C-alpha positions as a Python dict, from the first residue, in 0.01 Angstrom:
ca = {
    (1, 'M'): (0, 0, 0),
    (2, 'F'): (288, 235, 72),
    (3, 'A'): (426, 173, -278),
    (4, 'A'): (84, 235, -434),
    (5, 'D'): (34, 557, -238),
    (6, 'F'): (381, 678, -334),
    (7, 'M'): (322, 606, -703),
    (8, 'K'): (-16, 781, -688),
    (9, 'Q'): (144, 1097, -553),
    (10, 'S'): (434, 1073, -801),
    (11, 'G'): (211, 1055, -1109),
    (12, 'F'): (244, 685, -1192),
    (13, 'H'): (-129, 625, -1179),
    (14, 'Q'): (-149, 306, -1382),
    (15, 'Q'): (118, 136, -1171),
    (16, 'S'): (-51, 259, -856),
    (17, 'R'): (-386, 134, -978),
    (18, 'R'): (-257, -216, -1047),
    (19, 'I'): (-120, -247, -693),
    (20, 'Y'): (-445, -123, -539),
    (21, 'E'): (-644, -370, -751),
    (22, 'R'): (-429, -659, -633),
    (23, 'A'): (-468, -544, -273),
    (24, 'T'): (-849, -551, -300),
    (25, 'H'): (-824, -933, -305),
    (26, 'D'): (-646, -940, 32),
    (27, 'D'): (-900, -941, 315),
    (28, 'A'): (-668, -741, 542),
    (29, 'L'): (-610, -469, 280),
    (30, 'A'): (-929, -470, 75),
    (31, 'Y'): (-1110, -179, 243),
    (32, 'D'): (-806, 50, 244),
    (33, 'A'): (-728, -39, -118),
    (34, 'L'): (-1085, 23, -237),
    (35, 'C'): (-1093, 365, -69),
    (36, 'A'): (-747, 460, -195),
    (37, 'L'): (-824, 362, -554),
    (38, 'A'): (-1160, 539, -545),
    (39, 'D'): (-987, 847, -404),
    (40, 'L'): (-750, 844, -703),
    (41, 'L'): (-1038, 807, -949),
    (42, 'L'): (-1232, 1081, -772),
    (43, 'A'): (-940, 1323, -804),
    (44, 'R'): (-901, 1237, -1173),
    (45, 'R'): (-1274, 1285, -1228),
    (46, 'R'): (-1256, 1628, -1070),
    (47, 'W'): (-964, 1709, -1301),
    (48, 'A'): (-1171, 1605, -1603),
    (49, 'L'): (-1466, 1826, -1506),
    (50, 'E'): (-1242, 2125, -1433),
    (51, 'F'): (-1055, 2073, -1760),
    (52, 'A'): (-1384, 2052, -1951),
    (53, 'A'): (-1493, 2389, -1809),
    (54, 'Y'): (-1193, 2546, -1983),
    (55, 'S'): (-1165, 2330, -2296),
    (56, 'S'): (-1533, 2384, -2382),
    (57, 'R'): (-1450, 2755, -2418),
    (58, 'H'): (-1123, 2687, -2606),
    (59, 'L'): (-919, 2823, -2315),
    (60, 'V'): (-701, 2512, -2306),
    (61, 'N'): (-598, 2275, -2582),
    (62, 'D'): (-671, 1902, -2568),
    (63, 'P'): (-397, 1764, -2796),
    (64, 'W'): (-566, 1425, -2816),
    (65, 'R'): (-886, 1556, -2970),
    (66, 'F'): (-732, 1500, -3315),
    (67, 'G'): (-662, 1132, -3249),
    (68, 'E'): (-688, 845, -3005),
    (69, 'R'): (-591, 918, -2646),
    (70, 'P'): (-330, 701, -2476),
    (71, 'Q'): (-487, 423, -2273),
    (72, 'G'): (-560, 524, -1915),
    (73, 'D'): (-589, 900, -1975),
    (74, 'W'): (-770, 1066, -1685),
    (75, 'R'): (-1013, 1243, -1918),
    (76, 'D'): (-1167, 906, -2008),
    (77, 'D'): (-1230, 768, -1658),
    (78, 'D'): (-1584, 645, -1588),
    (79, 'P'): (-1720, 782, -1257),
    (80, 'Q'): (-1934, 469, -1222),
    (81, 'E'): (-1616, 272, -1152),
    (82, 'A'): (-1538, 485, -846),
    (83, 'E'): (-1899, 450, -731),
    (84, 'A'): (-1885, 71, -757),
    (85, 'L'): (-1557, 58, -562),
    (86, 'L'): (-1698, 272, -282),
    (87, 'K'): (-2018, 71, -253),
    (88, 'R'): (-1805, -242, -218),
    (89, 'A'): (-1605, -66, 52),
    (90, 'C'): (-1921, 41, 238),
    (91, 'A'): (-2039, -319, 241),
    (92, 'L'): (-1703, -440, 375),
    (93, 'A'): (-1684, -189, 662),
    (94, 'P'): (-2026, -33, 726),
    (95, 'D'): (-1904, 145, 1040),
    (96, 'D'): (-1608, 326, 883),
    (97, 'D'): (-1657, 682, 755),
    (98, 'R'): (-1401, 695, 472),
    (99, 'A'): (-1605, 526, 197),
    (100, 'P'): (-1935, 710, 262),
    (101, 'W'): (-1744, 1037, 281),
    (102, 'L'): (-1587, 976, -61),
    (103, 'L'): (-1922, 861, -197),
    (104, 'A'): (-2088, 1184, -83),
    (105, 'M'): (-1815, 1384, -257),
    (106, 'L'): (-1855, 1179, -576),
    (107, 'F'): (-2233, 1231, -584),
    (108, 'A'): (-2188, 1606, -524),
    (109, 'L'): (-1929, 1627, -802),
    (110, 'E'): (-2163, 1453, -1046),
    (111, 'G'): (-2456, 1679, -957),
    (112, 'R'): (-2650, 1394, -792),
    (113, 'K'): (-2765, 1621, -512),
    (114, 'D'): (-3028, 1398, -349),
    (115, 'E'): (-2789, 1104, -323),
    (116, 'A'): (-2514, 1329, -186),
    (117, 'V'): (-2743, 1459, 88),
    (118, 'A'): (-2859, 1104, 166),
    (119, 'Q'): (-2499, 1011, 246),
    (120, 'L'): (-2511, 1262, 531),
    (121, 'D'): (-2738, 1027, 726),
    (122, 'V'): (-2480, 751, 687),
    (123, 'L'): (-2201, 982, 798),
    (124, 'E'): (-2399, 1094, 1102),
    (125, 'R'): (-2417, 731, 1210),
    (126, 'V'): (-2050, 641, 1155),
    (127, 'R'): (-1879, 974, 1217),
    (128, 'R'): (-1571, 997, 1434),
    (129, 'Q'): (-1580, 1258, 1710),
    (130, 'D'): (-1270, 1430, 1573),
    (131, 'A'): (-1442, 1468, 1233),
    (132, 'E'): (-1746, 1660, 1360),
    (133, 'S'): (-1626, 1997, 1230),
    (134, 'D'): (-1540, 1854, 887),
    (135, 'L'): (-1878, 1685, 868),
    (136, 'G'): (-2054, 2010, 950),
    (137, 'H'): (-1867, 2183, 669),
    (138, 'L'): (-1957, 1904, 425),
    (139, 'K'): (-2323, 1924, 530),
    (140, 'M'): (-2327, 2296, 465),
    (141, 'K'): (-2186, 2252, 113),
    (142, 'L'): (-2413, 1962, 21),
    (143, 'L'): (-2728, 2134, 151),
    (144, 'F'): (-2657, 2463, -27),
    (145, 'P'): (-2787, 2364, -375),
    (146, 'H'): (-3108, 2227, -215),
    (147, 'D'): (-3182, 2488, 48),
    (148, 'A'): (-2952, 2790, 69),
    (149, 'E'): (-3130, 2926, 377),
    (150, 'A'): (-3085, 2597, 564),
    (151, 'A'): (-2717, 2579, 465),
    (152, 'V'): (-2656, 2933, 591),
    (153, 'S'): (-2840, 2861, 916),
    (154, 'L'): (-2639, 2543, 969),
    (155, 'G'): (-2313, 2724, 897),
    (156, 'N'): (-2386, 3006, 1140),
    (157, 'K'): (-2488, 2756, 1407),
    (158, 'Q'): (-2167, 2562, 1359),
    (159, 'L'): (-1953, 2877, 1369),
    (160, 'K'): (-2129, 3038, 1664),
    (161, 'G'): (-1867, 3186, 1891),
    (162, 'W'): (-1585, 3148, 1639),
    (163, 'R'): (-1357, 3449, 1615),
    (164, 'D'): (-1042, 3512, 1418),
    (165, 'E'): (-716, 3635, 1571),
    (166, 'R'): (-851, 3993, 1561),
    (167, 'G'): (-1161, 3895, 1758),
    (168, 'S'): (-1390, 3930, 1455),
    (169, 'E'): (-1687, 3695, 1450),
    (170, 'W'): (-1734, 3455, 1159),
    (171, 'R'): (-2050, 3468, 949),
    (172, 'V'): (-2197, 3253, 672),
    (173, 'S'): (-2406, 3412, 396),
    (174, 'A'): (-2552, 3337, 53),
    (175, 'L'): (-2473, 3582, -227),
    (176, 'K'): (-2582, 3627, -585),
    (177, 'C'): (-2298, 3536, -816),
    (178, 'G'): (-2226, 3674, -1163),
    (179, 'T'): (-2045, 3931, -1372),
    (180, 'S'): (-2132, 4299, -1352),
    (181, 'E'): (-2302, 4254, -1690),
    (182, 'E'): (-2521, 3973, -1553),
    (183, 'I'): (-2630, 4148, -1234),
    (184, 'G'): (-2641, 4502, -1374),
    (185, 'A'): (-3008, 4506, -1468),
    (186, 'T'): (-3128, 4424, -1116),
    (187, 'S'): (-2857, 4561, -888),
    (188, 'P'): (-2801, 4894, -719),
    (189, 'P'): (-2434, 4951, -814),
    (190, 'R'): (-2376, 5188, -1103),
    (191, 'I'): (-2213, 5006, -1393),
    (192, 'D'): (-2042, 5179, -1687),
    (193, 'R'): (-1962, 4972, -1994),
    (194, 'V'): (-1623, 5063, -2140),
    (195, 'I'): (-1529, 4790, -2389),
    (196, 'G'): (-1775, 4569, -2575),
    (197, 'P'): (-1749, 4195, -2646),
    (198, 'T'): (-1421, 4111, -2818),
    (199, 'E'): (-1303, 3818, -3032),
    (200, 'L'): (-952, 3688, -3095),
    (201, 'R'): (-870, 3441, -3372),
    (202, 'L'): (-604, 3198, -3257),
    (203, 'E'): (-402, 3011, -3522),
    (204, 'T'): (-134, 2783, -3383),
    (205, 'G'): (-23, 2420, -3375),
    (206, 'F'): (150, 2154, -3172),
    (207, 'A'): (361, 1842, -3199),
    (208, 'V'): (286, 1527, -3000),
    (209, 'G'): (332, 1158, -3069),
    (210, 'G'): (534, 1215, -3386),
    (211, 'V'): (268, 1430, -3556),
    (212, 'F'): (235, 1809, -3602),
    (213, 'K'): (-118, 1947, -3605),
    (214, 'S'): (-224, 2300, -3695),
    (215, 'Y'): (-554, 2437, -3571),
    (216, 'A'): (-751, 2759, -3541),
    (217, 'T'): (-1009, 2868, -3287),
    (218, 'E'): (-1193, 3179, -3171),
    (219, 'L'): (-1159, 3316, -2819),
    (220, 'S'): (-1448, 3526, -2690),
    (221, 'F'): (-1412, 3795, -2425),
    (222, 'P'): (-1713, 3946, -2244),
    (223, 'P'): (-1774, 4321, -2213),
    (224, 'A'): (-1559, 4516, -1969),
    (225, 'N'): (-1727, 4749, -1721),
    (226, 'V'): (-1651, 4966, -1421),
    (227, 'T'): (-1873, 4895, -1121),
    (228, 'L'): (-1902, 5189, -879),
    (229, 'C'): (-1987, 5063, -530),
    (230, 'D'): (-2089, 5255, -220),
    (231, 'N'): (-1975, 4947, -26),
    (232, 'A'): (-1756, 4658, -136),
    (233, 'I'): (-1557, 4383, 31),
    (234, 'L'): (-1229, 4271, -127),
    (235, 'L'): (-1145, 3909, -56),
    (236, 'P'): (-806, 3740, -27),
    (237, 'L'): (-622, 3592, -207),
    (238, 'Y'): (-655, 3806, -521),
    (239, 'G'): (-920, 4069, -457),
    (240, 'T'): (-1241, 3912, -581),
    (241, 'A'): (-1510, 4162, -479),
    (242, 'I'): (-1845, 4149, -304),
    (243, 'A'): (-2059, 4445, -413),
    (244, 'E'): (-2313, 4607, -179),
    (245, 'G'): (-2306, 4303, 50),
    (246, 'K'): (-2511, 4098, -199),
    (247, 'Y'): (-2318, 4024, -518),
    (248, 'L'): (-2001, 3824, -580),
    (249, 'L'): (-1859, 3999, -888),
    (250, 'L'): (-1707, 3732, -1110),
    (251, 'D'): (-1547, 3978, -1351),
    (252, 'T'): (-1317, 4076, -1063),
    (253, 'F'): (-1203, 3710, -1042),
    (254, 'H'): (-912, 3597, -1259),
    (255, 'M'): (-1011, 3238, -1345),
    (256, 'D'): (-1323, 3047, -1450),
    (257, 'R'): (-1611, 3031, -1201),
    (258, 'V'): (-1542, 2659, -1145),
    (259, 'H'): (-1233, 2771, -954),
    (260, 'V'): (-1372, 3054, -740),
    (261, 'E'): (-1350, 2849, -420),
    (262, 'V'): (-993, 2740, -506),
    (263, 'F'): (-849, 3090, -530),
    (264, 'T'): (-1092, 3264, -294),
    (265, 'P'): (-1095, 3047, 21),
    (266, 'F'): (-1375, 3241, 192),
    (267, 'V'): (-1606, 3128, -90),
    (268, 'R'): (-1694, 2773, 11),
    (269, 'T'): (-1896, 2670, -293),
    (270, 'V'): (-2062, 2816, -603),
    (271, 'N'): (-2388, 2672, -733),
    (272, 'G'): (-2515, 2832, -1051),
    (273, 'E'): (-2602, 3193, -969),
    (274, 'N'): (-2542, 3157, -595),
    (275, 'A'): (-2230, 3149, -379),
    (276, 'L'): (-2186, 3035, -19),
    (277, 'V'): (-1946, 3263, 168),
    (278, 'C'): (-1795, 3194, 510),
    (279, 'M'): (-1571, 3467, 651),
    (280, 'P'): (-1494, 3683, 954),
    (281, 'E'): (-1620, 4038, 980),
    (282, 'P'): (-1400, 4237, 741),
    (283, 'L'): (-1143, 4496, 829),
    (284, 'I'): (-1282, 4846, 771),
    (285, 'S'): (-1070, 5057, 540),
    (286, 'E'): (-1059, 5426, 623),
    (287, 'L'): (-981, 5505, 260),
    (288, 'Q'): (-1253, 5631, 27),
    (289, 'K'): (-1280, 5728, -341),
    (290, 'T'): (-1041, 5455, -452),
    (291, 'V'): (-1002, 5214, -742),
    (292, 'F'): (-878, 4856, -717),
    (293, 'I'): (-713, 4651, -992),
    (294, 'G'): (-584, 4346, -801),
    (295, 'N'): (-288, 4239, -590),
    (296, 'N'): (-137, 3934, -763),
    (297, 'A'): (241, 3924, -720),
    (298, 'N'): (292, 3673, -1003),
    (299, 'Y'): (468, 3835, -1301),
    (300, 'F'): (216, 3717, -1563),
    (301, 'H'): (-97, 3782, -1358),
    (302, 'W'): (11, 4130, -1250),
    (303, 'L'): (125, 4234, -1597),
    (304, 'L'): (-144, 4081, -1819),
    (305, 'E'): (-445, 4059, -1586),
    (306, 'D'): (-422, 4327, -1317),
    (307, 'L'): (-250, 4622, -1487),
    (308, 'P'): (-476, 4631, -1798),
    (309, 'R'): (-770, 4707, -1572),
    (310, 'L'): (-626, 5058, -1571),
    (311, 'L'): (-738, 5085, -1933),
    (312, 'V'): (-1096, 5008, -1829),
    (313, 'L'): (-1077, 5270, -1555),
    (314, 'E'): (-936, 5527, -1798),
    (315, 'G'): (-1223, 5458, -2038),
    (316, 'A'): (-1476, 5537, -1766),
    (317, 'G'): (-1287, 5842, -1641),
    (318, 'A'): (-1260, 5674, -1301),
    (319, 'L'): (-893, 5760, -1246),
    (320, 'K'): (-939, 6137, -1250),
    (321, 'D'): (-1034, 6194, -886),
    (322, 'R'): (-959, 5856, -727),
    (323, 'R'): (-652, 5691, -582),
    (324, 'L'): (-531, 5341, -659),
    (325, 'L'): (-568, 5101, -365),
    (326, 'L'): (-281, 4851, -328),
    (327, 'D'): (-176, 4579, -89),
    (328, 'E'): (82, 4680, 172),
    (329, 'S'): (302, 4395, 45),
    (330, 'T'): (314, 4519, -317),
    (331, 'K'): (663, 4455, -458),
    (332, 'P'): (897, 4727, -590),
    (333, 'W'): (889, 4581, -942),
    (334, 'Q'): (509, 4609, -938),
    (335, 'L'): (532, 4976, -841),
    (336, 'D'): (790, 5025, -1115),
    (337, 'L'): (548, 4895, -1377),
    (338, 'L'): (271, 5119, -1243),
    (339, 'S'): (501, 5418, -1279),
    (340, 'R'): (579, 5323, -1638),
    (341, 'L'): (205, 5318, -1705),
    (342, 'G'): (167, 5673, -1574),
    (343, 'I'): (53, 5605, -1216),
    (344, 'E'): (261, 5823, -985),
    (345, 'R'): (338, 5748, -622),
    (346, 'E'): (108, 6021, -489),
    (347, 'Q'): (-186, 5844, -659),
    (348, 'L'): (-128, 5529, -452),
    (349, 'V'): (-273, 5429, -115),
    (350, 'F'): (-209, 5106, 72),
    (351, 'D'): (-405, 4878, 302),
    (352, 'N'): (-390, 4531, 458),
    (353, 'F'): (-519, 4254, 231),
    (354, 'T'): (-452, 3956, 459),
    (355, 'H'): (-819, 3965, 567),
    (356, 'P'): (-1142, 4063, 389),
    (357, 'L'): (-1134, 4440, 349),
    (358, 'A'): (-1448, 4657, 350),
    (359, 'C'): (-1421, 4970, 131),
    (360, 'R'): (-1652, 5265, 72),
    (361, 'D'): (-1693, 5449, -258),
    (362, 'I'): (-1472, 5225, -469),
    (363, 'A'): (-1450, 5168, -846),
    (364, 'L'): (-1402, 4806, -957),
    (365, 'P'): (-1305, 4749, -1321),
    (366, 'S'): (-1364, 4421, -1501),
    (367, 'R'): (-1065, 4212, -1595),
    (368, 'L'): (-983, 4213, -1965),
    (369, 'S'): (-752, 3910, -1956),
    (370, 'S'): (-883, 3628, -1738),
    (371, 'R'): (-935, 3251, -1732),
    (372, 'G'): (-577, 3207, -1848),
    (373, 'V'): (-599, 3384, -2187),
    (374, 'C'): (-490, 3730, -2302),
    (375, 'H'): (-727, 4002, -2423),
    (376, 'P'): (-617, 4197, -2735),
    (377, 'H'): (-694, 4535, -2576),
    (378, 'A'): (-486, 4442, -2270),
    (379, 'V'): (-186, 4345, -2481),
    (380, 'H'): (-202, 4652, -2704),
    (381, 'F'): (-240, 4881, -2402),
    (382, 'L'): (74, 4740, -2241),
    (383, 'R'): (281, 4743, -2561),
    (384, 'D'): (180, 5102, -2633),
    (385, 'R'): (283, 5215, -2284),
    (386, 'L'): (587, 4996, -2210),
    (387, 'L'): (777, 4954, -2536),
    (388, 'P'): (1023, 5224, -2641),
    (389, 'S'): (889, 5474, -2892),
    (390, 'G'): (1046, 5512, -3232),
    (391, 'G'): (856, 5272, -3450),
    (392, 'P'): (827, 4896, -3466),
    (393, 'I'): (1132, 4678, -3407),
    (394, 'T'): (1184, 4368, -3618),
    (395, 'A'): (1340, 4042, -3510),
    (396, 'K'): (1715, 4005, -3531),
    (397, 'P'): (1793, 3697, -3744),
    (398, 'G'): (1944, 3422, -3533),
    (399, 'K'): (1852, 3569, -3193),
    (400, 'R'): (1703, 3261, -3033),
    (401, 'L'): (1626, 3256, -2660),
    (402, 'F'): (1546, 2956, -2441),
    (403, 'L'): (1391, 3063, -2110),
    (404, 'T'): (1486, 2858, -1807),
    (405, 'R'): (1279, 2808, -1491),
    (406, 'K'): (1551, 2730, -1240),
    (407, 'S'): (1389, 2936, -966),
    (408, 'V'): (1042, 2778, -1002),
    (409, 'P'): (953, 2442, -841),
    (410, 'G'): (722, 2193, -1012),
    (411, 'R'): (636, 2128, -1377),
    (412, 'S'): (984, 1988, -1437),
    (413, 'M'): (1105, 1862, -1773),
    (414, 'I'): (1219, 1509, -1696),
    (415, 'N'): (1464, 1481, -1985),
    (416, 'A'): (1583, 1841, -1955),
    (417, 'D'): (1947, 1764, -2042),
    (418, 'E'): (1848, 1595, -2369),
    (419, 'V'): (1607, 1873, -2465),
    (420, 'T'): (1839, 2161, -2378),
    (421, 'H'): (2116, 1994, -2580),
    (422, 'H'): (1876, 1988, -2875),
    (423, 'F'): (1803, 2359, -2838),
    (424, 'R'): (2169, 2444, -2792),
    (425, 'R'): (2253, 2272, -3120),
    (426, 'A'): (1982, 2484, -3286),
    (427, 'G'): (2156, 2804, -3175),
    (428, 'F'): (1950, 2899, -2870),
    (429, 'V'): (2097, 3104, -2584),
    (430, 'F'): (1974, 3014, -2233),
    (431, 'V'): (1835, 3293, -2015),
    (432, 'D'): (1662, 3314, -1675),
    (433, 'P'): (1444, 3630, -1704),
    (434, 'S'): (1377, 3635, -1330),
    (435, 'A'): (1738, 3744, -1279),
    (436, 'L'): (1688, 4055, -1497),
    (437, 'S'): (1542, 4400, -1430),
    (438, 'I'): (1234, 4519, -1621),
    (439, 'D'): (1451, 4731, -1851),
    (440, 'E'): (1685, 4439, -1916),
    (441, 'Q'): (1392, 4213, -2003),
    (442, 'I'): (1242, 4468, -2242),
    (443, 'D'): (1578, 4519, -2412),
    (444, 'L'): (1648, 4146, -2435),
    (445, 'F'): (1319, 4051, -2597),
    (446, 'A'): (1269, 4359, -2815),
    (447, 'D'): (1441, 4199, -3117),
    (448, 'A'): (1415, 3827, -3038),
    (449, 'E'): (1356, 3603, -3338),
    (450, 'V'): (1246, 3285, -3155),
    (451, 'I'): (1149, 3244, -2789),
    (452, 'A'): (1120, 2896, -2640),
    (453, 'G'): (1075, 2739, -2300),
    (454, 'P'): (839, 2557, -2065),
    (455, 'A'): (500, 2725, -2023),
    (456, 'G'): (531, 2962, -1728),
    (457, 'A'): (560, 3324, -1622),
    (458, 'A'): (889, 3375, -1808),
    (459, 'L'): (704, 3353, -2141),
    (460, 'T'): (515, 3669, -2042),
    (461, 'N'): (809, 3849, -2203),
    (462, 'L'): (661, 3769, -2544),
    (463, 'L'): (482, 4095, -2470),
    (464, 'F'): (802, 4285, -2548),
    (465, 'A'): (899, 4085, -2860),
    (466, 'P'): (838, 4202, -3218),
    (467, 'A'): (542, 4091, -3426),
    (468, 'D'): (762, 3868, -3642),
    (469, 'A'): (897, 3676, -3340),
    (470, 'R'): (799, 3311, -3295),
    (471, 'L'): (713, 3100, -2990),
    (472, 'I'): (787, 2735, -2909),
    (473, 'Q'): (635, 2639, -2573),
    (474, 'L'): (695, 2308, -2399),
    (475, 'G'): (465, 2130, -2159),
    (476, 'S'): (255, 1834, -2060),
    (477, 'T'): (-37, 1698, -2261),
    (478, 'D'): (-238, 1732, -1939),
    (479, 'S'): (-230, 2113, -1912),
    (480, 'C'): (-191, 2277, -2253),
    (481, 'G'): (-324, 2624, -2182),
    (482, 'E'): (-372, 2889, -2450),
    (483, 'T'): (-216, 3154, -2227),
    (484, 'F'): (93, 3226, -2431),
    (485, 'T'): (-47, 3127, -2770),
    (486, 'S'): (-319, 3389, -2711),
    (487, 'L'): (-56, 3645, -2611),
    (488, 'A'): (136, 3570, -2931),
    (489, 'A'): (-184, 3593, -3138),
    (490, 'C'): (-264, 3939, -2998),
    (491, 'I'): (72, 4061, -3128),
    (492, 'G'): (69, 3868, -3456),
    (493, 'Q'): (347, 3630, -3358),
    (494, 'R'): (350, 3271, -3482),
    (495, 'S'): (344, 3000, -3218),
    (496, 'C'): (344, 2628, -3159),
    (497, 'G'): (360, 2384, -2870),
    (498, 'C'): (562, 2070, -2813),
    (499, 'F'): (383, 1848, -2564),
    (500, 'G'): (476, 1524, -2394),
    (501, 'R'): (349, 1273, -2145),
    (502, 'G'): (274, 1419, -1802),
    (503, 'Y'): (353, 1280, -1460),
    (504, 'P'): (126, 1464, -1215),
    (505, 'R'): (231, 1558, -865),
    (506, 'T'): (-119, 1457, -770),
    (507, 'F'): (-341, 1722, -613),
    (508, 'F'): (-718, 1701, -585),
    (509, 'R'): (-766, 2006, -814),
    (510, 'W'): (-650, 2004, -1176),
    (511, 'I'): (-563, 2373, -1173),
    (512, 'W'): (-313, 2323, -889),
    (513, 'T'): (-165, 1993, -1007),
    (514, 'N'): (190, 2029, -1135),
    (515, 'Y'): (270, 1796, -1424),
    (516, 'D'): (629, 1694, -1478),
    (517, 'F'): (669, 1601, -1843),
    (518, 'H'): (888, 1425, -2099),
    (519, 'I'): (953, 1580, -2443),
    (520, 'D'): (1029, 1357, -2742),
    (521, 'T'): (1306, 1522, -2945),
    (522, 'K'): (1142, 1392, -3264),
    (523, 'D'): (843, 1610, -3179),
    (524, 'L'): (1082, 1895, -3112),
    (525, 'D'): (1227, 1854, -3461),
    (526, 'L'): (876, 1891, -3603),
    (527, 'C'): (842, 2223, -3420),
    (528, 'F'): (1183, 2335, -3545),
    (529, 'E'): (1068, 2264, -3902),
    (530, 'Q'): (772, 2497, -3848),
    (531, 'M'): (940, 2776, -3652),
    (532, 'L'): (1312, 2797, -3743),
}
């Protein structure tokens, strides 16, 4: 069992599965093995549903859609298999809580709400005393789609007397959930539309399994608005906003709604147009007449998602008599970029974003870039403001850059030595952009001919490259996002991906699972034929 658990966590799912299956025939191990295997299948099923939320909108690429998937791919798992395993486990040990707990989670994941709630009766009977708090939380989440009022009442009863380290009391509430466009017709906040719906045609390609495939798709971006709130609450981690105490504004969130509870921990679950929020009383900001664009300290997210919200504010005239609200922990390089975009230090005010923060008279712009893809208006805004004036720069023939990720854990290239040797022979110079200043990065990429590297924040520097530059991104077949292909498309750059088998560092959410990967140099040669 130890070997199976280790292989599960290390990404060798098929090997792990075979060991678990053998263990199910051992009376002493059967229950543990059934639960462990079902847990693996449940995680993979969650991955598949999360992935589908993005792939259905063309936000990620499924490289196997053009051909037959490898056997055992997690996107093809049948949830009925996990259900059968767990029912066997429940029959083996009817007084243990692990199998019914997993079964409740499976039913909830599949939208089988009545069956999920029915499992609560089983869990009440077999619960362990030390699991009472966890069971209460699960009850609250499972009841919410059925009866929001009952879920809120249960949550407040469970949290009665709870206080955070500041002495603030915790509260549970149900909010309406949607973009400013969706709630605008029925809500009190004033909403100004600035940019209408936008389309981006994406033409790219990839190599995998000895074949190069070209494809084209259309990315759709919703309208961008500025919501003016008398009262708003900004939530950690990244500033998703609650407007007027009633509305969770999804266009202030940077990913798809399926991931709101992942990146905004105080949001416990989202069900259609409703969100269940559990949080302490917010800090009260003394600042008024402010604007907020986000507080993400990741290079890509700050540059391509947060900063372009300034363009939306400019379009509504909301920057004229308001100050920009920032986190106290904002980094110097983030302030540097703000200055380059025309925001001076006297326009900035700072507050504490470690807790929910209540603000009065605040302007909240929509995100242009979100859900992992880049908006054309965002890219053009940044290039117009950040690139040196003096006309367009063209690529310097032979200037080929391979971007390393030495300072970033996870998503490792297993055969890195072999792959880097291949790039070195093709004339690439190896660079770690994180070691460079903003000016040095702009100068380095301003005349690059080809930019290559594993998908990650370093490829954000495509933003500074000329329109005739080209991109080769490397990654796993399990997480082929259109982040940097969309960035390249906004500029007019050609792009392609080289994808290989992934080995997940298994986490129960797809979006947070790091996939180590192996690149076949024959596939790399196919990309070289297209791009060099």
